[in-house]
C-alpha positions as CSV (number, residue, x, y, z in Angstrom):
1,M,0.4,9.3,13.1
2,N,3.0,10.7,10.7
3,S,3.2,8.2,7.9
4,V,1.0,5.7,6.2
5,Y,1.6,3.0,3.6
6,I,-1.0,2.1,1.0
7,I,-1.9,-1.6,0.5
8,G,-3.9,-2.6,-2.5
9,K,-4.1,-4.9,-5.6
10,V,-1.5,-4.2,-8.3
11,S,-0.6,-7.5,-10.0
12,G,-2.8,-8.4,-13.0
13,L,-4.2,-5.0,-13.4
14,D,-3.5,-2.3,-16.0
15,R,-0.6,-0.2,-14.7
16,E,-2.3,3.1,-15.6
17,Y,-5.4,2.1,-13.7
18,V,-3.3,1.0,-10.7
19,E,-1.3,4.2,-10.7
20,K,-4.5,6.3,-10.8
21,K,-6.1,4.3,-8.0
22,F,-3.1,4.6,-5.7
23,A,-2.7,8.3,-6.6
24,N,-6.3,9.0,-5.6
25,A,-5.7,7.2,-2.3
26,E,-2.4,9.1,-1.8
27,E,-4.2,12.5,-2.4
28,H,-6.9,11.6,0.1
29,L,-4.5,10.4,2.8
30,A,-2.2,13.4,2.4
31,K,-5.0,15.4,4.2
32,H,-4.5,13.1,7.3
33,F,-0.8,12.1,7.3
34,K,2.4,14.0,7.0
35,T,3.9,11.2,4.7
36,V,2.0,8.8,2.4
37,V,4.0,5.9,0.9
38,N,2.6,5.0,-2.5
39,P,4.1,1.7,-3.6
40,T,3.5,2.4,-7.3
41,K,6.0,5.2,-6.9
42,L,8.6,3.0,-5.2
43,V,8.6,0.1,-7.6
44,P,9.4,0.4,-11.4
45,A,6.8,-1.3,-13.6
46,D,9.2,-4.0,-14.9
47,T,10.2,-5.2,-11.4
48,D,9.6,-8.9,-10.7
49,W,7.0,-9.7,-8.0
50,E,9.5,-11.0,-5.3
51,T,11.7,-8.0,-5.6
52,A,8.7,-5.6,-5.6
53,M,7.4,-7.3,-2.4
54,K,10.7,-6.9,-0.7
55,M,10.9,-3.2,-1.6
56,C,7.3,-2.7,-0.5
57,I,7.5,-4.6,2.8
58,K,10.7,-2.7,3.8
59,S,8.9,0.6,3.1
60,M,5.8,-0.5,4.9
61,L,7.8,-1.4,8.1
62,D,9.0,2.2,8.3
63,C,5.5,3.6,8.4
64,D,3.3,4.3,11.5
65,A,0.1,2.9,9.9
66,V,-1.3,1.2,6.8
67,Y,-4.3,2.0,4.6
68,V,-6.0,-1.0,3.2
69,M,-7.9,-0.7,-0.1
70,N,-11.1,-2.7,-0.6
71,D,-9.5,-4.9,-3.3
72,V,-6.8,-6.4,-1.1
73,S,-8.7,-9.7,-0.7
74,S,-7.8,-10.5,-4.4
75,S,-4.2,-9.7,-4.0
76,V,-1.5,-12.2,-2.9
77,G,1.0,-9.4,-2.2
78,G,-1.6,-7.2,-0.5
79,L,-2.7,-10.0,1.8
80,L,1.0,-10.7,2.6
81,E,1.5,-7.1,3.6
82,L,-1.8,-7.1,5.6
83,H,-0.7,-10.2,7.5
84,I,2.6,-8.7,8.4
85,A,1.0,-5.4,9.5
86,R,-1.5,-7.3,11.7
87,A,1.2,-9.5,13.2
88,L,3.4,-6.5,14.0
89,K,0.3,-4.6,15.4
90,I,0.7,-1.7,12.9
91,P,-2.5,0.3,13.0
92,L,-4.8,-0.3,10.1
93,Y,-7.2,2.0,8.3
94,L,-9.6,0.4,5.9
95,E,-10.7,2.2,2.8
96,G,-13.6,4.4,3.7
97,D,-12.6,4.7,7.4
98,I,-10.8,8.0,6.9
């Protein structure tokens, strides 16, 4: 696998906390994948949810796998991304698996 997209909760959380959480995941995944797609680096903070999701889903579809953070169950956007990944049989890695 060459590329992985990170799925996790963003909305409703402090931006600084979210960026740190995703950066930590990105750093960890960089040891295992050539390219790590961190959605917090793709989407400007002031982007509306619908636009952000379109940007994220497009990027996710270009990846070989997805990495699912433990907090995804409380994220509407994360669950949407996870549903799409599962439906399209994109390999999943759960937080803690790698």
